[in-house]
Biopython code that builds the backbone (N, CA, C, O; Angstrom):
import numpy as np
from Bio.PDB.StructureBuilder import StructureBuilder

atoms = [
    (1, "MET", "N", (237.155, 48.915, 31.371)),
    (1, "MET", "CA", (238.301, 49.724, 31.013)),
    (1, "MET", "C", (237.835, 51.172, 30.923)),
    (1, "MET", "O", (236.837, 51.477, 30.271)),
    (2, "LYS", "N", (238.567, 52.050, 31.580)),
    (2, "LYS", "CA", (238.244, 53.476, 31.574)),
    (2, "LYS", "C", (238.646, 54.098, 30.242)),
    (2, "LYS", "O", (239.537, 53.585, 29.563)),
    (3, "PRO", "N", (237.991, 55.209, 29.858)),
    (3, "PRO", "CA", (238.356, 55.873, 28.594)),
    (3, "PRO", "C", (239.832, 56.279, 28.539)),
    (3, "PRO", "O", (240.458, 56.205, 27.481)),
    (4, "ARG", "N", (240.382, 56.705, 29.668)),
    (4, "ARG", "CA", (241.805, 57.078, 29.703)),
    (4, "ARG", "C", (242.682, 55.868, 29.411)),
    (4, "ARG", "O", (243.648, 55.964, 28.654)),
    (5, "ASP", "N", (242.348, 54.736, 30.007)),
    (5, "ASP", "CA", (243.108, 53.504, 29.763)),
    (5, "ASP", "C", (243.021, 53.081, 28.300)),
    (5, "ASP", "O", (244.011, 52.652, 27.709)),
    (6, "LEU", "N", (241.839, 53.206, 27.729)),
    (6, "LEU", "CA", (241.659, 52.858, 26.328)),
    (6, "LEU", "C", (242.482, 53.781, 25.427)),
    (6, "LEU", "O", (243.104, 53.325, 24.468)),
    (7, "ALA", "N", (242.484, 55.075, 25.738)),
    (7, "ALA", "CA", (243.271, 56.031, 24.943)),
    (7, "ALA", "C", (244.764, 55.710, 25.030)),
    (7, "ALA", "O", (245.472, 55.759, 24.024)),
    (8, "ILE", "N", (245.231, 55.387, 26.212)),
    (8, "ILE", "CA", (246.638, 55.031, 26.382)),
    (8, "ILE", "C", (246.952, 53.757, 25.603)),
    (8, "ILE", "O", (247.990, 53.670, 24.947)),
    (9, "TYR", "N", (246.068, 52.778, 25.672)),
    (9, "TYR", "CA", (246.286, 51.512, 24.971)),
    (9, "TYR", "C", (246.286, 51.714, 23.457)),
    (9, "TYR", "O", (247.102, 51.123, 22.750)),
    (10, "LEU", "N", (245.369, 52.553, 22.959)),
    (10, "LEU", "CA", (245.326, 52.830, 21.520)),
    (10, "LEU", "C", (246.581, 53.567, 21.059)),
    (10, "LEU", "O", (247.103, 53.289, 19.979)),
    (11, "PHE", "N", (247.070, 54.507, 21.874)),
    (11, "PHE", "CA", (248.312, 55.200, 21.532)),
    (11, "PHE", "C", (249.477, 54.215, 21.487)),
    (11, "PHE", "O", (250.319, 54.289, 20.592)),
    (12, "LEU", "N", (249.526, 53.304, 22.439)),
    (12, "LEU", "CA", (250.573, 52.290, 22.452)),
    (12, "LEU", "C", (250.524, 51.443, 21.185)),
    (12, "LEU", "O", (251.558, 51.185, 20.570)),
    (13, "GLY", "N", (249.333, 51.014, 20.796)),
    (13, "GLY", "CA", (249.191, 50.232, 19.572)),
    (13, "GLY", "C", (249.615, 51.003, 18.341)),
    (13, "GLY", "O", (250.253, 50.444, 17.448)),
    (14, "LEU", "N", (249.269, 52.292, 18.278)),
    (14, "LEU", "CA", (249.665, 53.122, 17.145)),
    (14, "LEU", "C", (251.185, 53.289, 17.093)),
    (14, "LEU", "O", (251.800, 53.101, 16.044)),
    (15, "ALA", "N", (251.775, 53.638, 18.216)),
    (15, "ALA", "CA", (253.232, 53.824, 18.260)),
    (15, "ALA", "C", (253.951, 52.523, 17.930)),
    (15, "ALA", "O", (254.936, 52.521, 17.192)),
    (16, "TRP", "N", (253.459, 51.426, 18.474)),
    (16, "TRP", "CA", (254.083, 50.130, 18.218)),
    (16, "TRP", "C", (253.934, 49.751, 16.748)),
    (16, "TRP", "O", (254.871, 49.232, 16.140)),
    (17, "GLY", "N", (252.764, 50.008, 16.181)),
    (17, "GLY", "CA", (252.532, 49.688, 14.783)),
    (17, "GLY", "C", (253.402, 50.494, 13.838)),
    (17, "GLY", "O", (253.859, 49.978, 12.818)),
    (18, "LEU", "N", (253.635, 51.763, 14.171)),
    (18, "LEU", "CA", (254.495, 52.587, 13.329)),
    (18, "LEU", "C", (255.955, 52.177, 13.437)),
    (18, "LEU", "O", (256.758, 52.498, 12.561)),
    (19, "SER", "N", (256.298, 51.477, 14.495)),
    (19, "SER", "CA", (257.700, 51.096, 14.675)),
    (19, "SER", "C", (258.172, 50.095, 13.628)),
    (19, "SER", "O", (259.377, 49.898, 13.468)),
    (20, "PHE", "N", (257.237, 49.450, 12.906)),
    (20, "PHE", "CA", (257.671, 48.486, 11.892)),
    (20, "PHE", "C", (258.463, 49.176, 10.787)),
    (20, "PHE", "O", (259.326, 48.559, 10.163)),
    (21, "LEU", "N", (258.177, 50.439, 10.546)),
    (21, "LEU", "CA", (258.950, 51.174, 9.553)),
    (21, "LEU", "C", (260.421, 51.244, 9.957)),
    (21, "LEU", "O", (261.321, 51.087, 9.132)),
    (22, "VAL", "N", (260.636, 51.482, 11.234)),
    (22, "VAL", "CA", (262.002, 51.538, 11.744)),
    (22, "VAL", "C", (262.654, 50.160, 11.654)),
    (22, "VAL", "O", (263.829, 50.046, 11.307)),
    (23, "VAL", "N", (261.894, 49.124, 11.967)),
    (23, "VAL", "CA", (262.427, 47.767, 11.914)),
    (23, "VAL", "C", (262.896, 47.421, 10.503)),
    (23, "VAL", "O", (263.990, 46.885, 10.324)),
    (24, "VAL", "N", (262.083, 47.723, 9.515)),
    (24, "VAL", "CA", (262.438, 47.410, 8.128)),
    (24, "VAL", "C", (263.743, 48.106, 7.738)),
    (24, "VAL", "O", (264.625, 47.485, 7.146)),
    (25, "LYS", "N", (263.865, 49.383, 8.067)),
    (25, "LYS", "CA", (265.064, 50.145, 7.707)),
    (25, "LYS", "C", (266.291, 49.673, 8.493)),
    (25, "LYS", "O", (267.385, 49.581, 7.935)),
    (26, "MET", "N", (266.118, 49.374, 9.782)),
    (26, "MET", "CA", (267.253, 48.936, 10.597)),
    (26, "MET", "C", (267.765, 47.567, 10.168)),
    (26, "MET", "O", (268.974, 47.342, 10.108)),
    (27, "VAL", "N", (266.849, 46.657, 9.870)),
    (27, "VAL", "CA", (267.268, 45.317, 9.437)),
    (27, "VAL", "C", (268.018, 45.412, 8.115)),
    (27, "VAL", "O", (269.023, 44.730, 7.914)),
    (28, "ALA", "N", (267.530, 46.254, 7.220)),
    (28, "ALA", "CA", (268.213, 46.413, 5.931)),
    (28, "ALA", "C", (269.604, 47.023, 6.125)),
    (28, "ALA", "O", (270.537, 46.670, 5.403)),
    (29, "ALA", "N", (269.749, 47.925, 7.084)),
    (29, "ALA", "CA", (271.029, 48.607, 7.275)),
    (29, "ALA", "C", (272.012, 47.802, 8.125)),
    (29, "ALA", "O", (273.206, 47.787, 7.825)),
    (30, "PHE", "N", (271.533, 47.129, 9.184)),
    (30, "PHE", "CA", (272.435, 46.516, 10.157)),
    (30, "PHE", "C", (272.332, 45.000, 10.273)),
    (30, "PHE", "O", (273.238, 44.371, 10.819)),
    (31, "GLY", "N", (271.253, 44.396, 9.776)),
    (31, "GLY", "CA", (271.007, 42.979, 10.014)),
    (31, "GLY", "C", (270.115, 42.823, 11.238)),
    (31, "GLY", "O", (270.014, 43.739, 12.054)),
    (32, "PHE", "N", (269.465, 41.665, 11.369)),
    (32, "PHE", "CA", (268.472, 41.547, 12.429)),
    (32, "PHE", "C", (269.058, 41.472, 13.838)),
    (32, "PHE", "O", (268.428, 41.948, 14.783)),
    (33, "VAL", "N", (270.239, 40.892, 14.005)),
    (33, "VAL", "CA", (270.832, 40.803, 15.351)),
    (33, "VAL", "C", (271.231, 42.185, 15.862)),
    (33, "VAL", "O", (270.958, 42.528, 17.013)),
    (34, "ALA", "N", (271.868, 42.966, 15.018)),
    (34, "ALA", "CA", (272.248, 44.326, 15.419)),
    (34, "ALA", "C", (271.011, 45.188, 15.643)),
    (34, "ALA", "O", (270.998, 46.023, 16.548)),
    (35, "ALA", "N", (269.973, 44.997, 14.830)),
    (35, "ALA", "CA", (268.744, 45.771, 15.005)),
    (35, "ALA", "C", (268.111, 45.498, 16.362)),
    (35, "ALA", "O", (267.655, 46.422, 17.036)),
    (36, "VAL", "N", (268.083, 44.237, 16.763)),
    (36, "VAL", "CA", (267.534, 43.878, 18.071)),
    (36, "VAL", "C", (268.392, 44.459, 19.185)),
    (36, "VAL", "O", (267.861, 44.994, 20.158)),
    (37, "SER", "N", (269.697, 44.361, 19.057)),
    (37, "SER", "CA", (270.597, 44.892, 20.081)),
    (37, "SER", "C", (270.426, 46.401, 20.242)),
    (37, "SER", "O", (270.364, 46.914, 21.359)),
    (38, "ILE", "N", (270.352, 47.091, 19.129)),
    (38, "ILE", "CA", (270.182, 48.549, 19.183)),
    (38, "ILE", "C", (268.857, 48.910, 19.837)),
    (38, "ILE", "O", (268.803, 49.811, 20.674)),
    (39, "ARG", "N", (267.791, 48.218, 19.465)),
    (39, "ARG", "CA", (266.478, 48.509, 20.064)),
    (39, "ARG", "C", (266.476, 48.251, 21.566)),
    (39, "ARG", "O", (265.887, 49.020, 22.326)),
    (40, "CYS", "N", (267.125, 47.185, 21.997)),
    (40, "CYS", "CA", (267.178, 46.891, 23.436)),
    (40, "CYS", "C", (267.976, 47.942, 24.193)),
    (40, "CYS", "O", (267.569, 48.364, 25.275)),
    (41, "PHE", "N", (269.108, 48.372, 23.639)),
    (41, "PHE", "CA", (269.907, 49.400, 24.306)),
    (41, "PHE", "C", (269.183, 50.740, 24.341)),
    (41, "PHE", "O", (269.278, 51.464, 25.333)),
    (42, "VAL", "N", (268.469, 51.079, 23.288)),
    (42, "VAL", "CA", (267.690, 52.326, 23.274)),
    (42, "VAL", "C", (266.584, 52.257, 24.328)),
    (42, "VAL", "O", (266.336, 53.238, 25.030)),
    (43, "ALA", "N", (265.919, 51.107, 24.443)),
    (43, "ALA", "CA", (264.873, 50.939, 25.452)),
    (43, "ALA", "C", (265.455, 51.063, 26.861)),
    (43, "ALA", "O", (264.859, 51.709, 27.723)),
    (44, "PHE", "N", (266.601, 50.455, 27.093)),
    (44, "PHE", "CA", (267.252, 50.554, 28.405)),
    (44, "PHE", "C", (267.617, 51.990, 28.727)),
    (44, "PHE", "O", (267.366, 52.460, 29.837)),
    (45, "ALA", "N", (268.208, 52.695, 27.768)),
    (45, "ALA", "CA", (268.613, 54.088, 27.991)),
    (45, "ALA", "C", (267.393, 54.965, 28.266)),
    (45, "ALA", "O", (267.441, 55.844, 29.127)),
    (46, "THR", "N", (266.308, 54.730, 27.544)),
    (46, "THR", "CA", (265.084, 55.496, 27.762)),
    (46, "THR", "C", (264.526, 55.243, 29.152)),
    (46, "THR", "O", (264.139, 56.184, 29.844)),
    (47, "LEU", "N", (264.479, 53.993, 29.566)),
    (47, "LEU", "CA", (264.002, 53.654, 30.902)),
    (47, "LEU", "C", (264.865, 54.297, 31.975)),
    (47, "LEU", "O", (264.348, 54.808, 32.968)),
    (48, "LEU", "N", (266.170, 54.273, 31.779)),
    (48, "LEU", "CA", (267.083, 54.866, 32.751)),
    (48, "LEU", "C", (266.875, 56.375, 32.856)),
    (48, "LEU", "O", (266.830, 56.917, 33.960)),
    (49, "VAL", "N", (266.748, 57.054, 31.726)),
    (49, "VAL", "CA", (266.540, 58.504, 31.728)),
    (49, "VAL", "C", (265.209, 58.867, 32.392)),
    (49, "VAL", "O", (265.147, 59.794, 33.199)),
    (50, "ILE", "N", (264.163, 58.144, 32.054)),
    (50, "ILE", "CA", (262.850, 58.434, 32.643)),
    (50, "ILE", "C", (262.865, 58.199, 34.148)),
    (50, "ILE", "O", (262.289, 58.985, 34.902)),
    (51, "SER", "N", (263.510, 57.138, 34.589)),
    (51, "SER", "CA", (263.572, 56.877, 36.034)),
    (51, "SER", "C", (264.366, 57.952, 36.758)),
    (51, "SER", "O", (264.005, 58.341, 37.868)),
    (52, "ARG", "N", (265.441, 58.436, 36.147)),
    (52, "ARG", "CA", (266.233, 59.507, 36.765)),
    (52, "ARG", "C", (265.436, 60.810, 36.822)),
    (52, "ARG", "O", (265.450, 61.505, 37.838)),
    (53, "LEU", "N", (264.740, 61.141, 35.726)),
    (53, "LEU", "CA", (263.943, 62.367, 35.703)),
    (53, "LEU", "C", (262.790, 62.326, 36.704)),
    (53, "LEU", "O", (262.413, 63.348, 37.277)),
    (54, "ALA", "N", (262.240, 61.139, 36.903)),
    (54, "ALA", "CA", (261.150, 60.971, 37.856)),
    (54, "ALA", "C", (261.650, 60.856, 39.293)),
    (54, "ALA", "O", (260.859, 60.863, 40.236)),
    (55, "GLY", "N", (262.969, 60.749, 39.452)),
    (55, "GLY", "CA", (263.533, 60.622, 40.797)),
    (55, "GLY", "C", (263.304, 59.257, 41.422)),
    (55, "GLY", "O", (263.276, 59.137, 42.647)),
    (56, "ARG", "N", (263.143, 58.245, 40.616)),
    (56, "ARG", "CA", (262.910, 56.894, 41.117)),
    (56, "ARG", "C", (264.114, 56.022, 40.828)),
    (56, "ARG", "O", (264.782, 56.168, 39.805)),
    (57, "LYS", "N", (264.372, 55.121, 41.744)),
    (57, "LYS", "CA", (265.482, 54.198, 41.598)),
    (57, "LYS", "C", (264.968, 52.895, 40.996)),
    (57, "LYS", "O", (263.923, 52.386, 41.401)),
    (58, "LEU", "N", (265.710, 52.357, 40.022)),
    (58, "LEU", "CA", (265.359, 51.059, 39.465)),
    (58, "LEU", "C", (265.753, 49.981, 40.469)),
    (58, "LEU", "O", (266.909, 49.902, 40.883)),
    (59, "ASP", "N", (264.795, 49.161, 40.852)),
    (59, "ASP", "CA", (265.020, 48.159, 41.890)),
    (59, "ASP", "C", (265.176, 46.774, 41.255)),
    (59, "ASP", "O", (264.229, 46.219, 40.698)),
    (60, "PHE", "N", (266.378, 46.239, 41.353)),
    (60, "PHE", "CA", (266.659, 44.906, 40.834)),
    (60, "PHE", "C", (266.990, 43.948, 41.971)),
    (60, "PHE", "O", (267.770, 43.012, 41.795)),
    (61, "SER", "N", (266.396, 44.185, 43.133)),
    (61, "SER", "CA", (266.714, 43.377, 44.308)),
    (61, "SER", "C", (266.202, 41.940, 44.194)),
    (61, "SER", "O", (266.624, 41.079, 44.966)),
    (62, "ALA", "N", (265.313, 41.668, 43.259)),
    (62, "ALA", "CA", (264.804, 40.302, 43.078)),
    (62, "ALA", "C", (265.850, 39.389, 42.465)),
    (62, "ALA", "O", (265.656, 38.174, 42.410)),
    (63, "GLY", "N", (266.951, 39.954, 42.005)),
    (63, "GLY", "CA", (267.988, 39.161, 41.355)),
    (63, "GLY", "C", (267.890, 39.300, 39.855)),
    (63, "GLY", "O", (266.908, 39.829, 39.332)),
    (64, "TRP", "N", (268.903, 38.827, 39.167)),
    (64, "TRP", "CA", (268.955, 39.013, 37.724)),
    (64, "TRP", "C", (268.186, 37.947, 36.966)),
    (64, "TRP", "O", (267.743, 38.209, 35.847)),
    (65, "TRP", "N", (268.006, 36.751, 37.528)),
    (65, "TRP", "CA", (267.400, 35.650, 36.789)),
    (65, "TRP", "C", (265.953, 35.929, 36.352)),
    (65, "TRP", "O", (265.637, 35.717, 35.181)),
    (66, "PRO", "N", (265.056, 36.396, 37.246)),
    (66, "PRO", "CA", (263.679, 36.671, 36.785)),
    (66, "PRO", "C", (263.636, 37.724, 35.674)),
    (66, "PRO", "O", (262.854, 37.596, 34.732)),
    (67, "PHE", "N", (264.455, 38.741, 35.777)),
    (67, "PHE", "CA", (264.492, 39.773, 34.738)),
    (67, "PHE", "C", (265.055, 39.211, 33.428)),
    (67, "PHE", "O", (264.603, 39.578, 32.343)),
    (68, "PHE", "N", (266.024, 38.337, 33.537)),
    (68, "PHE", "CA", (266.603, 37.705, 32.354)),
    (68, "PHE", "C", (265.562, 36.849, 31.622)),
    (68, "PHE", "O", (265.446, 36.913, 30.398)),
    (69, "VAL", "N", (264.813, 36.055, 32.378)),
    (69, "VAL", "CA", (263.806, 35.174, 31.776)),
    (69, "VAL", "C", (262.705, 35.996, 31.109)),
    (69, "VAL", "O", (262.319, 35.709, 29.976)),
    (70, "VAL", "N", (262.205, 37.005, 31.794)),
    (70, "VAL", "CA", (261.156, 37.851, 31.218)),
    (70, "VAL", "C", (261.685, 38.580, 29.979)),
    (70, "VAL", "O", (261.003, 38.635, 28.956)),
    (71, "GLY", "N", (262.886, 39.135, 30.065)),
    (71, "GLY", "CA", (263.465, 39.829, 28.922)),
    (71, "GLY", "C", (263.704, 38.913, 27.740)),
    (71, "GLY", "O", (263.487, 39.301, 26.592)),
    (72, "LEU", "N", (264.145, 37.711, 28.014)),
    (72, "LEU", "CA", (264.427, 36.753, 26.942)),
    (72, "LEU", "C", (263.141, 36.289, 26.253)),
    (72, "LEU", "O", (263.093, 36.183, 25.028)),
    (73, "THR", "N", (262.112, 36.016, 27.037)),
    (73, "THR", "CA", (260.888, 35.466, 26.449)),
    (73, "THR", "C", (259.957, 36.525, 25.873)),
    (73, "THR", "O", (259.300, 36.273, 24.863)),
    (74, "THR", "N", (259.883, 37.690, 26.481)),
    (74, "THR", "CA", (258.911, 38.688, 26.015)),
    (74, "THR", "C", (259.516, 39.771, 25.146)),
    (74, "THR", "O", (258.803, 40.382, 24.349)),
    (75, "VAL", "N", (260.792, 40.024, 25.273)),
    (75, "VAL", "CA", (261.397, 41.106, 24.499)),
    (75, "VAL", "C", (262.317, 40.551, 23.416)),
    (75, "VAL", "O", (262.078, 40.763, 22.227)),
    (76, "ALA", "N", (263.348, 39.855, 23.817)),
    (76, "ALA", "CA", (264.346, 39.396, 22.851)),
    (76, "ALA", "C", (263.748, 38.410, 21.840)),
    (76, "ALA", "O", (263.999, 38.529, 20.641)),
    (77, "GLY", "N", (262.975, 37.456, 22.307)),
    (77, "GLY", "CA", (262.380, 36.486, 21.396)),
    (77, "GLY", "C", (261.482, 37.138, 20.363)),
    (77, "GLY", "O", (261.547, 36.824, 19.175)),
    (78, "GLN", "N", (260.650, 38.044, 20.828)),
    (78, "GLN", "CA", (259.749, 38.757, 19.929)),
    (78, "GLN", "C", (260.523, 39.631, 18.950)),
    (78, "GLN", "O", (260.222, 39.639, 17.756)),
    (79, "LEU", "N", (261.512, 40.362, 19.439)),
    (79, "LEU", "CA", (262.268, 41.254, 18.562)),
    (79, "LEU", "C", (263.098, 40.490, 17.536)),
    (79, "LEU", "O", (263.178, 40.897, 16.378)),
    (80, "VAL", "N", (263.708, 39.397, 17.949)),
    (80, "VAL", "CA", (264.490, 38.600, 17.004)),
    (80, "VAL", "C", (263.564, 38.005, 15.941)),
    (80, "VAL", "O", (263.874, 38.048, 14.751)),
    (81, "GLY", "N", (262.447, 37.461, 16.366)),
    (81, "GLY", "CA", (261.515, 36.875, 15.409)),
    (81, "GLY", "C", (260.993, 37.888, 14.409)),
    (81, "GLY", "O", (260.979, 37.628, 13.205)),
    (82, "LEU", "N", (260.565, 39.037, 14.897)),
    (82, "LEU", "CA", (260.041, 40.065, 13.999)),
    (82, "LEU", "C", (261.126, 40.655, 13.109)),
    (82, "LEU", "O", (260.895, 40.904, 11.926)),
    (83, "SER", "N", (262.301, 40.878, 13.671)),
    (83, "SER", "CA", (263.380, 41.455, 12.869)),
    (83, "SER", "C", (263.840, 40.496, 11.777)),
    (83, "SER", "O", (264.182, 40.922, 10.674)),
    (84, "TYR", "N", (263.848, 39.212, 12.085)),
    (84, "TYR", "CA", (264.239, 38.219, 11.094)),
    (84, "TYR", "C", (263.157, 38.077, 10.013)),
    (84, "TYR", "O", (263.471, 37.969, 8.828)),
    (85, "ALA", "N", (261.899, 38.078, 10.422)),
    (85, "ALA", "CA", (260.803, 37.800, 9.496)),
    (85, "ALA", "C", (260.405, 38.987, 8.643)),
    (85, "ALA", "O", (259.909, 38.805, 7.532)),
    (86, "THR", "N", (260.611, 40.203, 9.137)),
    (86, "THR", "CA", (260.120, 41.382, 8.428)),
    (86, "THR", "C", (260.558, 41.449, 6.969)),
    (86, "THR", "O", (259.711, 41.688, 6.109)),
    (87, "PRO", "N", (261.835, 41.251, 6.643)),
    (87, "PRO", "CA", (262.198, 41.301, 5.225)),
    (87, "PRO", "C", (261.617, 40.145, 4.406)),
    (87, "PRO", "O", (261.512, 40.249, 3.184)),
    (88, "LEU", "N", (261.246, 39.063, 5.058)),
    (88, "LEU", "CA", (260.756, 37.884, 4.347)),
    (88, "LEU", "C", (259.251, 37.904, 4.080)),
    (88, "LEU", "O", (258.793, 37.368, 3.071)),
    (89, "ILE", "N", (258.484, 38.518, 4.978)),
    (89, "ILE", "CA", (257.022, 38.451, 4.870)),
    (89, "ILE", "C", (256.407, 39.683, 4.239)),
    (89, "ILE", "O", (255.215, 39.676, 3.930)),
    (90, "GLY", "N", (257.165, 40.725, 4.041)),
    (90, "GLY", "CA", (256.634, 41.938, 3.435)),
    (90, "GLY", "C", (256.163, 42.936, 4.476)),
    (90, "GLY", "O", (255.906, 42.588, 5.628)),
    (91, "THR", "N", (256.056, 44.169, 4.048)),
    (91, "THR", "CA", (255.753, 45.239, 4.996)),
    (91, "THR", "C", (254.315, 45.205, 5.497)),
    (91, "THR", "O", (254.068, 45.554, 6.652)),
    (92, "ALA", "N", (253.359, 44.798, 4.667)),
    (92, "ALA", "CA", (251.963, 44.777, 5.107)),
    (92, "ALA", "C", (251.756, 43.771, 6.236)),
    (92, "ALA", "O", (251.147, 44.096, 7.256)),
    (93, "MET", "N", (252.259, 42.556, 6.056)),
    (93, "MET", "CA", (252.112, 41.540, 7.104)),
    (93, "MET", "C", (252.923, 41.925, 8.339)),
    (93, "MET", "O", (252.479, 41.695, 9.464)),
    (94, "ALA", "N", (254.105, 42.507, 8.143)),
    (94, "ALA", "CA", (254.915, 42.945, 9.280)),
    (94, "ALA", "C", (254.180, 44.017, 10.078)),
    (94, "ALA", "O", (254.211, 44.006, 11.308)),
    (95, "ALA", "N", (253.522, 44.937, 9.386)),
    (95, "ALA", "CA", (252.769, 45.990, 10.071)),
    (95, "ALA", "C", (251.651, 45.388, 10.918)),
    (95, "ALA", "O", (251.431, 45.816, 12.051)),
    (96, "ILE", "N", (250.955, 44.409, 10.379)),
    (96, "ILE", "CA", (249.867, 43.765, 11.120)),
    (96, "ILE", "C", (250.419, 43.036, 12.342)),
    (96, "ILE", "O", (249.862, 43.154, 13.433)),
    (97, "LEU", "N", (251.501, 42.290, 12.173)),
    (97, "LEU", "CA", (252.088, 41.550, 13.300)),
    (97, "LEU", "C", (252.618, 42.486, 14.379)),
    (97, "LEU", "O", (252.371, 42.271, 15.565)),
    (98, "VAL", "N", (253.340, 43.518, 13.974)),
    (98, "VAL", "CA", (253.922, 44.443, 14.949)),
    (98, "VAL", "C", (252.828, 45.196, 15.688)),
    (98, "VAL", "O", (252.922, 45.388, 16.900)),
    (99, "ALA", "N", (251.788, 45.626, 14.974)),
    (99, "ALA", "CA", (250.697, 46.356, 15.629)),
    (99, "ALA", "C", (249.890, 45.472, 16.572)),
    (99, "ALA", "O", (249.272, 45.978, 17.508)),
    (100, "SER", "N", (249.884, 44.168, 16.342)),
    (100, "SER", "CA", (249.087, 43.275, 17.175)),
    (100, "SER", "C", (249.830, 42.759, 18.406)),
    (100, "SER", "O", (249.215, 42.119, 19.258)),
    (101, "VAL", "N", (251.114, 43.014, 18.523)),
    (101, "VAL", "CA", (251.876, 42.519, 19.677)),
    (101, "VAL", "C", (251.290, 43.003, 21.009)),
    (101, "VAL", "O", (251.129, 42.184, 21.914)),
    (102, "PRO", "N", (250.960, 44.306, 21.175)),
    (102, "PRO", "CA", (250.367, 44.705, 22.464)),
    (102, "PRO", "C", (249.060, 43.980, 22.767)),
    (102, "PRO", "O", (248.775, 43.684, 23.927)),
    (103, "LEU", "N", (248.258, 43.687, 21.733)),
    (103, "LEU", "CA", (247.007, 42.967, 21.940)),
    (103, "LEU", "C", (247.275, 41.558, 22.462)),
    (103, "LEU", "O", (246.590, 41.099, 23.376)),
    (104, "PHE", "N", (248.259, 40.869, 21.892)),
    (104, "PHE", "CA", (248.597, 39.530, 22.363)),
    (104, "PHE", "C", (249.134, 39.575, 23.794)),
    (104, "PHE", "O", (248.804, 38.714, 24.610)),
    (105, "ARG", "N", (249.962, 40.578, 24.098)),
    (105, "ARG", "CA", (250.496, 40.707, 25.459)),
    (105, "ARG", "C", (249.373, 40.961, 26.450)),
    (105, "ARG", "O", (249.334, 40.361, 27.524)),
    (106, "TRP", "N", (248.453, 41.861, 26.084)),
    (106, "TRP", "CA", (247.360, 42.206, 26.981)),
    (106, "TRP", "C", (246.463, 40.998, 27.209)),
    (106, "TRP", "O", (246.085, 40.711, 28.345)),
    (107, "SER", "N", (246.118, 40.285, 26.132)),
    (107, "SER", "CA", (245.217, 39.135, 26.287)),
    (107, "SER", "C", (245.877, 38.015, 27.082)),
    (107, "SER", "O", (245.206, 37.349, 27.870)),
    (108, "SER", "N", (247.173, 37.793, 26.894)),
    (108, "SER", "CA", (247.828, 36.738, 27.676)),
    (108, "SER", "C", (247.941, 37.136, 29.137)),
    (108, "SER", "O", (247.833, 36.290, 30.025)),
    (109, "ALA", "N", (248.158, 38.426, 29.390)),
    (109, "ALA", "CA", (248.233, 38.885, 30.783)),
    (109, "ALA", "C", (246.878, 38.764, 31.458)),
    (109, "ALA", "O", (246.802, 38.366, 32.621)),
    (110, "ARG", "N", (245.811, 39.100, 30.751)),
    (110, "ARG", "CA", (244.466, 39.030, 31.329)),
    (110, "ARG", "C", (244.020, 37.579, 31.519)),
    (110, "ARG", "O", (243.347, 37.267, 32.502)),
    (111, "SER", "N", (244.381, 36.697, 30.602)),
    (111, "SER", "CA", (243.922, 35.313, 30.712)),
    (111, "SER", "C", (244.548, 34.612, 31.910)),
    (111, "SER", "O", (243.920, 33.748, 32.521)),
    (112, "GLY", "N", (245.766, 34.974, 32.245)),
    (112, "GLY", "CA", (246.414, 34.387, 33.400)),
    (112, "GLY", "C", (246.256, 35.223, 34.653)),
    (112, "GLY", "O", (246.745, 34.855, 35.721)),
    (113, "ASP", "N", (245.569, 36.355, 34.521)),
    (113, "ASP", "CA", (245.376, 37.317, 35.595)),
    (113, "ASP", "C", (246.709, 37.706, 36.229)),
    (113, "ASP", "O", (246.815, 37.832, 37.449)),
    (114, "TRP", "N", (247.741, 37.896, 35.370)),
    (114, "TRP", "CA", (249.066, 38.280, 35.845)),
    (114, "TRP", "C", (249.184, 39.778, 36.051)),
    (114, "TRP", "O", (250.112, 40.240, 36.716)),
    (115, "SER", "N", (248.260, 40.539, 35.492)),
    (115, "SER", "CA", (248.404, 41.988, 35.514)),
    (115, "SER", "C", (247.961, 42.613, 36.824)),
    (115, "SER", "O", (248.097, 43.824, 36.999)),
    (116, "GLY", "N", (247.453, 41.848, 37.715)),
    (116, "GLY", "CA", (247.082, 42.377, 39.018)),
    (116, "GLY", "C", (245.693, 42.815, 38.995)),
    (116, "GLY", "O", (245.181, 43.297, 40.005)),
]
sb = StructureBuilder()
sb.init_structure("model")
sb.init_model(0)
sb.init_chain("A")
sb.init_seg("    ")
for serial, (resi, resn, name, xyz) in enumerate(atoms, 1):
    if name == "N":
        sb.init_residue(resn, " ", resi, " ")
    sb.init_atom(name, np.array(xyz, "f"), 0.0, 1.0, " ", f" {name:<3s}", serial, name[0])
structure = sb.get_structure()
């Protein structure tokens, strides 16, 4: 792993770990289902804006089913689980779980050699 890749990965872990603060406040204000929905829509809007600014078109020519399965298993499942559990397990454990999600994703991608 190059130093640049490591720096990017560490920044991702830091940003992801700090997001638990937002999760705790959103779940308390809106409930876990609304919190997940809001986070997904914000992520979609951010992706759309970045793709437009970069002048790239989002390509969904593979069909909707593969994107649905990946979104359901890697995004929605994780967000629903964390949003539901955060008020129950406390902020310290939630911070550890949320900060470790990129590590679990990276290790599962590397173990199956899915990352290319």
